[in-house]
C-alpha positions in Angstrom: 0.0 -0.1 0.0 1.4 3.5 -0.9 1.7 6.1 1.8 -0.7 8.9 1.1 -0.9 12.4 2.5 -3.5 11.2 4.9 -1.1 8.7 6.4 1.2 11.3 7.5 1.3 12.8 11.1 3.7 15.5 12.5 6.3 13.7 14.7 6.2 10.5 12.4 10.0 9.3 12.2 11.6 6.4 10.4 15.0 5.3 9.8 15.9 3.5 6.6 18.3 2.4 3.9 22.1 1.8 3.6 24.4 3.0 1.0 28.3 2.3 1.0 30.1 5.0 -0.7 33.1 3.9 -3.0 36.3 5.8 -3.7 35.8 5.4 -7.5 32.1 7.1 -7.3 33.3 9.8 -5.3 36.1 10.6 -7.9 33.7 10.2 -11.0 30.9 12.3 -9.4 33.5 14.9 -8.5 35.2 14.8 -12.0 31.9 15.5 -13.7 30.2 17.9 -11.1 32.6 19.4 -8.6 36.4 18.9 -9.8 38.0 20.3 -6.8 41.3 18.6 -5.8 40.1 17.2 -2.4 37.4 15.2 -4.4 39.4 14.0 -7.2 42.9 13.7 -6.3 43.8 11.5 -3.3 47.4 13.2 -2.9 46.0 16.7 -3.0 43.2 15.5 -0.6 45.8 14.3 1.9 47.2 17.8 2.0 43.8 19.5 2.4 42.1 20.3 5.7 40.0 16.9 5.3 43.3 14.9 5.4 42.1 12.6 2.7 39.4 12.1 -0.3 36.0 13.3 0.7 32.7 13.4 -1.3 31.3 16.5 -2.7 28.5 17.9 -0.6 26.4 17.7 -3.6 27.3 14.1 -4.0 26.3 13.5 -0.3 22.9 14.9 -1.2 22.4 12.9 -4.4 23.3 9.7 -2.3 20.9 10.9 0.3 18.2 11.2 -2.4 19.0 7.4 -3.4 18.5 6.3 0.1 15.4 8.3 0.4 13.9 7.0 -2.7 14.7 3.4 -1.9 13.7 3.3 1.6 10.6 5.8 1.6 9.6 7.5 -1.5 9.4 4.4 -3.9 6.5 3.3 -1.6 4.7 6.6 -1.2 2.4 8.5 -3.4 4.7 11.3 -4.0 4.1 13.7 -6.8 7.6 15.7 -6.6 8.9 18.4 -4.4 8.7 22.0 -4.3 12.5 22.2 -3.0 14.5 21.9 0.2 15.0 24.1 2.9 18.1 24.3 5.4 20.5 22.0 3.4 23.8 21.5 5.6 26.7 19.3 5.2 28.2 18.8 8.8 30.8 16.3 8.2 32.6 15.0 5.1 31.6 11.5 3.7 34.5 9.3 3.0 35.2 6.2 0.9 34.0 3.2 2.7 31.4 5.1 4.9 27.9 3.4 5.0 25.1 6.1 4.8 21.6 5.6 6.2 18.5 8.1 6.6 16.3 9.3 9.1 13.2 11.3 8.2 10.7 13.1 10.6 7.5 14.9 9.4 7.9 18.4 10.7 4.4 19.8 9.1 1.5 18.9 6.9 -0.9 21.0 4.8 -3.4 20.7 2.2 -1.9 21.8 -0.7 -4.9 21.4 -3.2 -8.1 19.0 -3.7 -5.5 16.4 -4.7 -2.3 17.0 -3.0 -1.0 17.6 0.4 2.4 19.1 1.2 4.7 17.7 3.9 7.9 19.3 5.3 10.0 16.4 6.2 13.4 16.7 7.8 16.1 14.3 6.4 19.2 13.5 8.2 21.9 11.5 6.5 24.0 9.5 8.9 27.3 7.6 9.1 26.6 5.4 12.1 25.3 7.9 14.8 26.8 10.9 13.2 24.8 13.3 11.1 26.8 14.3 8.1 23.8 16.1 6.0 20.5 17.5 6.6 17.8 19.0 4.8 13.9 19.8 4.9 12.1 18.4 1.8 8.8 20.1 0.8 7.3 16.9 -0.7 3.9 16.8 -2.4 1.9 13.6 -1.6 -1.4 12.4 -3.5 -4.5 12.4 -1.3 -6.0 9.1 -1.0 -9.3 10.3 -2.4 -7.9 12.1 -5.5 
């Protein structure tokens, strides 16, 4: 059964997914979208403030989306999003890190006769450490639409 707007309540939380990051994908993503030395060159990265190769924050956000789709959105009656608020990258993601996500419904409101909007905080974690967070402004179909 899909998750519809009416199924959401403020305060609902869920933890889901795992995604293990590889050195190769960090470099591949960065070469195409964020070719800074600490994302693409292990030697230069070793001399950076990070002390080694790290994923681009944009890559971290993209991997978060993968975990979010696999663990939550694929079984929800979502109809897209209006954007994200408060995107933050707290700690770098490194090769070998395994990401998971935690969602929390912060607010819900009727958007139209057919859709409702939920503000959902998503925290990306490596073990117990939050490495990224954002608030997705997600549209969900209403059950009766």
